[in-house]
RODOVEX-994150 format. One line per field, with one value per residue: x, y, z of N, C-alpha, C in turn; residue in three letters. Coordinates in pm, 1 decimal, always signed. Layout:
BEGIN
n_east	(X/...)
n_north	(Y/...)
n_up	(Z/...)
ca_east	(X/...)
ca_north	(Y/...)
ca_up	(Z/...)
c_east	(X/...)
c_north	(Y/...)
c_up	(Z/...)
voba	(ALA/...)
This chain:
BEGIN
n_east	(-1334.3/-1166.4/-934.1/-841.8/-676.5/-531.6/-395.7/-510.6/-766.3/-711.6/-626.1/-861.5/-1032.2/-910.1/-938.3/-1223.6/-1289.8/-1179.0/-1327.8/-1573.3/-1521.6/-1425.4/-1268.5/-1123.8/-1050.5/-1099.9/-924.4/-865.2/-589.4/-253.6/+88.5/+195.5/+10.1/+47.8/+312.6/+288.8/+124.9/+301.9/+490.5/+325.6/+271.3/+530.0/+585.9/+399.7/+129.4/-78.4/-208.7/-148.0/-138.9/-280.2/-243.8/-466.7/-619.1/-906.9/-1049.2/-953.2/-697.9/-780.8/-695.7/-707.4/-648.6/-642.3/-675.7/-570.1/-684.5/-563.9/-612.4/-602.5/-684.9/-951.7/-952.4/-866.1/-538.0/-434.0/-471.3/-489.6/-479.5/-358.9/-360.0/-92.6/+63.0/-93.1/-261.0/-304.3/-138.5/+166.6/+389.2/+712.8/+1009.3/+1324.7/+1607.6/+1690.0/+1461.5/+1263.3/+946.0/+852.8/+626.0/+399.2/+611.8/+783.6/+637.8/+456.0/+449.8/+577.6/+505.6/+702.1/+767.6/+1041.9/+1346.9/+1457.0/+1246.1/+928.4/+911.2/+933.0/+965.2/+1176.0/+1327.0/+1399.6/+1560.8/+1769.6/+1862.5/+1938.9/+1790.2/+1554.0/+1214.6/+882.7/+626.3/+390.6/+185.7/+76.3/+89.5/-53.1)
n_north	(+1211.8/+947.5/+703.7/+366.7/+205.5/+322.5/+231.5/-16.2/+75.9/+222.6/+15.0/-134.5/+47.8/+59.7/-210.3/-237.8/-41.5/-149.7/-383.4/-272.3/-171.1/+91.3/+391.3/+574.9/+623.5/+778.7/+879.8/+972.1/+1190.3/+1112.7/+1100.7/+839.3/+686.5/+805.1/+730.5/+449.0/+430.9/+539.6/+333.6/+135.0/+258.1/+280.0/+7.9/-60.8/-121.9/+60.8/+337.3/+600.1/+866.6/+1149.2/+1419.2/+1639.9/+1948.7/+1966.9/+2139.1/+2396.7/+2262.0/+2000.6/+1732.1/+1517.1/+1209.3/+1121.7/+829.9/+661.7/+380.4/+73.5/-123.4/-425.2/-554.1/-530.9/-649.5/-614.3/-502.2/-554.1/-843.8/-947.9/-800.5/-764.9/-692.0/-724.2/-667.8/-561.3/-319.0/-450.1/-669.6/-659.2/-721.0/-794.6/-811.6/-954.0/-891.8/-1134.3/-1284.9/-1180.5/-1178.0/-1365.4/-1300.0/-1501.1/-1648.9/-1448.4/-1319.4/-1135.1/-848.8/-740.6/-481.1/-275.9/-99.7/+66.4/+171.6/+339.8/+436.7/+379.0/+90.8/-156.1/-518.1/-605.0/-370.9/-334.4/-557.7/-493.5/-258.9/-368.3/-380.7/-446.0/-455.3/-343.2/-539.9/-421.8/-480.5/-722.3/-765.2/-885.0)
n_up	(+1328.0/+1478.1/+1361.5/+1389.3/+1231.8/+973.4/+741.6/+679.1/+620.0/+384.8/+211.2/+198.4/+73.1/-180.6/-261.7/-260.9/-451.7/-684.5/-711.0/-769.6/-1014.8/-1042.2/-1164.7/-1017.2/-668.9/-348.6/-53.4/+288.7/+348.2/+444.2/+552.0/+572.3/+425.1/+172.4/+124.7/+110.8/-115.2/-298.1/-321.4/-432.8/-677.7/-792.8/-827.0/-1014.2/-964.7/-934.0/-1125.3/-1051.5/-803.7/-636.6/-420.8/-271.9/-159.4/+28.0/+201.2/+432.3/+618.4/+569.1/+381.2/+93.4/-83.0/-415.8/-588.3/-871.2/-1016.1/-1165.8/-1454.6/-1650.1/-1952.7/-1871.9/-1623.4/-1276.6/-1185.1/-936.0/-773.3/-520.3/-202.6/+107.0/+455.9/+679.3/+922.7/+1209.5/+1425.3/+1671.2/+1658.7/+1577.5/+1305.7/+1253.2/+1053.6/+992.6/+778.7/+667.0/+690.3/+529.1/+370.0/+75.4/-161.9/-319.9/-433.1/-526.8/-725.0/-630.6/-405.6/-86.6/+135.5/+330.2/+636.0/+711.3/+884.4/+695.4/+553.6/+379.6/+184.4/-83.9/-61.3/-222.8/-257.8/+8.3/+53.4/-116.6/+6.2/+239.3/+484.7/+744.2/+874.8/+970.9/+842.2/+642.0/+445.9/+194.5/-155.1/-452.6)
ca_east	(-1343.1/-1035.0/-930.3/-737.7/-583.8/-548.3/-345.3/-615.3/-872.3/-664.9/-627.2/-1001.2/-1085.1/-857.4/-1003.1/-1364.0/-1295.0/-1152.1/-1442.6/-1681.5/-1470.5/-1407.7/-1143.0/-1052.2/-1107.4/-1038.8/-897.9/-804.5/-444.9/-153.4/+219.6/+211.8/-69.9/+114.8/+431.5/+243.2/+80.4/+422.0/+546.2/+233.9/+289.2/+661.3/+581.1/+307.0/-1.4/-176.4/-161.8/-90.7/-220.0/-263.1/-290.0/-526.8/-678.4/-1053.1/-1070.4/-841.6/-660.8/-830.8/-642.1/-746.3/-567.0/-718.2/-596.8/-611.6/-667.3/-509.2/-674.6/-541.5/-789.1/-1074.4/-932.3/-778.3/-398.2/-418.3/-560.0/-500.9/-408.6/-390.4/-287.1/-18.2/+85.3/-211.4/-232.2/-304.8/-36.0/+267.6/+473.1/+842.0/+1087.8/+1465.3/+1642.6/+1695.9/+1328.7/+1164.4/+857.9/+840.5/+484.0/+379.3/+744.0/+844.9/+548.0/+393.3/+540.9/+541.6/+540.2/+759.5/+804.1/+1177.8/+1408.6/+1488.0/+1122.1/+841.5/+965.3/+893.3/+1059.5/+1294.9/+1405.4/+1454.3/+1672.4/+1878.8/+1913.5/+1982.5/+1718.9/+1428.0/+1119.5/+746.6/+559.6/+259.2/+87.1/+123.5/+13.2/-30.4)
ca_north	(+1075.1/+884.7/+574.2/+288.4/+145.5/+393.6/+155.7/-114.1/+152.2/+251.4/-109.1/-170.2/+139.1/+15.1/-338.6/-213.5/+34.0/-238.7/-473.9/-194.4/-125.5/+236.8/+442.3/+641.6/+623.5/+880.3/+841.3/+1081.1/+1195.0/+1108.9/+1071.3/+694.8/+642.4/+851.8/+647.5/+316.7/+448.6/+559.8/+201.0/+69.8/+321.1/+238.2/-133.7/-75.7/-172.9/+167.1/+434.6/+714.8/+926.2/+1293.9/+1474.7/+1771.0/+2013.5/+1976.1/+2268.1/+2430.0/+2158.1/+1869.3/+1686.4/+1384.4/+1150.8/+1061.2/+716.5/+610.7/+235.8/+23.5/-245.6/-484.2/-631.7/-525.1/-711.9/-534.2/-544.1/-608.9/-958.3/-968.7/-701.1/-803.0/-630.3/-825.1/-616.1/-488.8/-248.9/-543.6/-772.5/-609.7/-824.7/-740.5/-910.2/-924.5/-896.1/-1274.7/-1345.7/-1104.0/-1270.3/-1363.4/-1314.8/-1585.7/-1684.2/-1333.9/-1255.8/-1023.2/-770.7/-705.6/-341.9/-267.0/+28.1/+46.2/+296.2/+422.6/+474.4/+272.3/+35.2/-292.9/-617.3/-606.9/-252.2/-356.5/-652.0/-418.3/-165.0/-451.3/-341.1/-511.4/-362.3/-389.6/-579.7/-357.3/-553.3/-800.7/-734.2/-973.7)
ca_up	(+1376.6/+1481.6/+1295.8/+1455.4/+1135.8/+847.1/+626.8/+645.7/+555.1/+249.0/+133.9/+176.8/-28.7/-309.6/-291.5/-293.8/-576.0/-797.4/-726.3/-829.2/-1145.1/-1039.9/-1219.1/-908.3/-534.2/-263.8/+85.4/+364.8/+324.1/+549.8/+494.2/+561.9/+309.6/+50.8/+105.1/+64.4/-253.7/-378.6/-350.2/-526.9/-808.4/-845.5/-864.4/-1125.7/-924.7/-956.3/-1225.2/-983.6/-698.7/-625.1/-293.6/-292.8/-43.9/+22.6/+267.3/+520.4/+713.6/+528.5/+253.4/+47.5/-188.1/-524.6/-635.4/-1001.6/-1019.1/-1291.5/-1504.7/-1769.7/-2021.1/-1793.0/-1491.8/-1189.9/-1177.3/-801.0/-750.5/-377.1/-122.0/+244.2/+566.8/+755.1/+1056.4/+1255.0/+1550.8/+1784.1/+1641.1/+1484.0/+1246.8/+1211.7/+980.5/+969.5/+636.8/+624.6/+697.3/+452.7/+298.0/-69.7/-190.3/-438.5/-485.3/-593.0/-821.9/-562.0/-321.9/+50.2/+162.0/+464.3/+695.4/+761.2/+931.1/+578.8/+487.1/+332.3/+60.3/-115.5/-8.5/-309.0/-222.8/+142.0/+38.9/-179.1/+105.7/+351.1/+606.4/+776.1/+933.2/+992.0/+719.3/+644.2/+366.1/+82.1/-275.8/-565.9)
c_east	(-1204.6/-1042.9/-816.4/-636.8/-600.9/-496.9/-447.7/-731.8/-836.0/-673.5/-770.6/-1065.3/-1036.8/-927.3/-1148.5/-1378.9/-1271.1/-1265.4/-1559.3/-1641.9/-1460.3/-1273.9/-1057.9/-1125.9/-1036.6/-1021.9/-844.4/-652.6/-366.1/-21.0/+240.3/+134.1/-4.0/+239.3/+395.3/+197.7/+198.4/+487.7/+458.0/+248.8/+422.2/+660.3/+477.9/+169.6/-112.5/-119.3/-92.5/-181.8/-185.9/-320.4/-345.9/-598.0/-828.5/-1097.6/-956.0/-817.2/-705.2/-777.4/-696.2/-650.4/-660.6/-629.9/-654.4/-579.9/-626.6/-575.5/-599.3/-643.1/-917.0/-1063.8/-840.6/-636.7/-371.6/-520.2/-590.2/-421.2/-452.1/-302.1/-219.1/-3.2/-34.6/-178.5/-227.0/-195.4/+62.8/+354.6/+599.7/+922.0/+1231.4/+1492.8/+1644.6/+1558.4/+1223.1/+1078.2/+869.0/+694.6/+468.4/+511.2/+806.4/+756.8/+476.2/+497.2/+486.4/+587.1/+582.6/+779.2/+938.1/+1232.1/+1444.9/+1364.1/+1042.3/+894.1/+914.5/+998.0/+1186.4/+1386.5/+1471.1/+1571.7/+1794.4/+1943.8/+1963.5/+1922.9/+1592.7/+1332.0/+984.0/+682.0/+417.5/+154.1/+155.3/+31.1/+49.3/-128.3)
c_north	(+1012.4/+743.7/+493.3/+228.8/+210.9/+317.6/+51.5/-45.5/+183.1/+127.2/-152.8/-79.8/+98.9/-113.8/-319.1/-137.6/-54.2/-337.4/-403.6/-136.0/+26.9/+274.1/+505.4/+619.4/+731.8/+825.3/+963.7/+1074.7/+1182.4/+1073.3/+921.6/+640.8/+683.4/+768.8/+507.6/+325.7/+473.3/+427.5/+128.9/+127.5/+279.9/+94.9/-162.2/-130.0/-68.7/+263.9/+552.8/+761.7/+1073.6/+1339.2/+1613.2/+1817.8/+2025.1/+2108.9/+2286.9/+2319.5/+2018.3/+1836.6/+1547.6/+1339.1/+1086.2/+954.3/+668.2/+461.8/+189.6/-109.8/-294.3/-579.4/-640.0/-586.8/-623.9/-590.7/-607.2/-720.9/-975.3/-860.1/-721.2/-729.5/-741.2/-779.8/-530.2/-416.5/-342.4/-647.8/-726.6/-725.0/-757.4/-851.0/-862.9/-938.0/-1039.5/-1337.8/-1269.6/-1199.0/-1253.9/-1393.9/-1388.4/-1610.4/-1572.4/-1265.7/-1135.3/-946.8/-762.3/-561.3/-331.8/-122.6/+6.4/+176.4/+390.7/+461.2/+353.2/+223.8/-106.6/-389.0/-623.6/-488.1/-269.1/-454.6/-579.9/-322.5/-236.2/-403.9/-424.6/-409.5/-425.9/-419.8/-525.1/-439.0/-634.5/-775.9/-835.2/-938.7)
c_up	(+1372.6/+1423.0/+1357.6/+1358.0/+997.7/+724.6/+583.6/+576.2/+409.9/+161.3/+102.9/+72.3/-168.0/-353.1/-335.1/-425.9/-696.8/-818.6/-793.0/-964.7/-1153.4/-1102.4/-1110.2/-776.6/-454.2/-122.7/+157.9/+352.3/+453.4/+483.9/+476.8/+442.2/+178.8/+21.9/+55.2/-81.1/-347.1/-415.7/-451.0/-668.0/-872.0/-895.4/-973.1/-1090.2/-935.0/-1059.2/-1160.2/-872.3/-689.4/-491.8/-319.9/-166.5/-63.1/+81.7/+365.5/+623.0/+677.4/+389.4/+222.2/-60.5/-289.6/-588.9/-767.6/-1007.0/-1158.2/-1326.9/-1627.8/-1829.1/-1937.5/-1654.7/-1407.3/-1188.0/-1040.2/-782.9/-602.3/-305.3/+22.8/+343.5/+645.8/+899.9/+1095.5/+1385.2/+1671.4/+1776.9/+1534.4/+1435.9/+1193.4/+1144.7/+965.8/+820.4/+584.9/+614.5/+619.2/+370.2/+146.3/-100.8/-322.8/-510.7/-568.2/-695.9/-761.4/-481.5/-179.7/+70.1/+308.0/+506.1/+764.0/+818.9/+816.7/+499.1/+444.5/+197.8/+38.6/-60.5/-92.6/-277.9/-85.5/+136.8/-18.3/-79.2/+231.1/+484.1/+621.8/+833.8/+953.0/+857.7/+722.7/+570.2/+257.9/-35.7/-384.1/-675.4)
voba	(MET/SER/MET/SER/ASP/PRO/VAL/ALA/ASP/LEU/LEU/THR/ARG/ILE/ARG/ASN/GLY/GLN/ARG/ALA/LYS/LYS/ASP/THR/VAL/THR/ALA/PRO/ALA/SER/ASN/LEU/ARG/ALA/ASN/VAL/LEU/GLY/VAL/LEU/GLU/ARG/GLU/GLY/TYR/ILE/ARG/GLY/PHE/GLU/ARG/TYR/ASN/VAL/ARG/THR/GLY/ILE/ASP/GLU/ILE/LYS/ILE/GLU/LEU/LYS/TYR/TYR/ASP/GLY/GLU/PRO/VAL/ILE/HIS/GLU/ILE/ASN/ARG/VAL/SER/ARG/PRO/GLY/CYS/ARG/VAL/TYR/SER/LYS/ILE/LYS/ASP/LEU/PRO/LYS/VAL/TYR/ASN/GLY/LEU/GLY/ILE/ALA/ILE/LEU/SER/THR/PRO/ARG/GLY/VAL/MET/SER/ASP/ALA/GLU/ALA/ARG/GLU/ALA/ASN/VAL/GLY/GLY/GLU/VAL/LEU/CYS/GLN/VAL/PHE)
């Protein structure tokens, strides 16, 4: 089955898993999803993730969700750029999520990175999502 927005699907799986107090959730694997999860792991929003082979040609990603005092670490996770309406941002116009308390995840020419990493690398790009 083809999917029109795999990043939105990933974010929804994380959101639903945390609402259901799950320890782990799974999602179909792709390089873009793995890169977004890598940023979430570096910034401390998830414990980790692992890519594994289900059967020949089919990979999945197992995502370990993170909680603090029984509450999810991710309070809000929203898709910004959608397939029907792409949102691009220059380095000067990069969004600050909750005045710097959250992060925006960008797809740049140098790879997928958080807004702080993009400012440091002095690159702009497509704003994929915002996390708080």
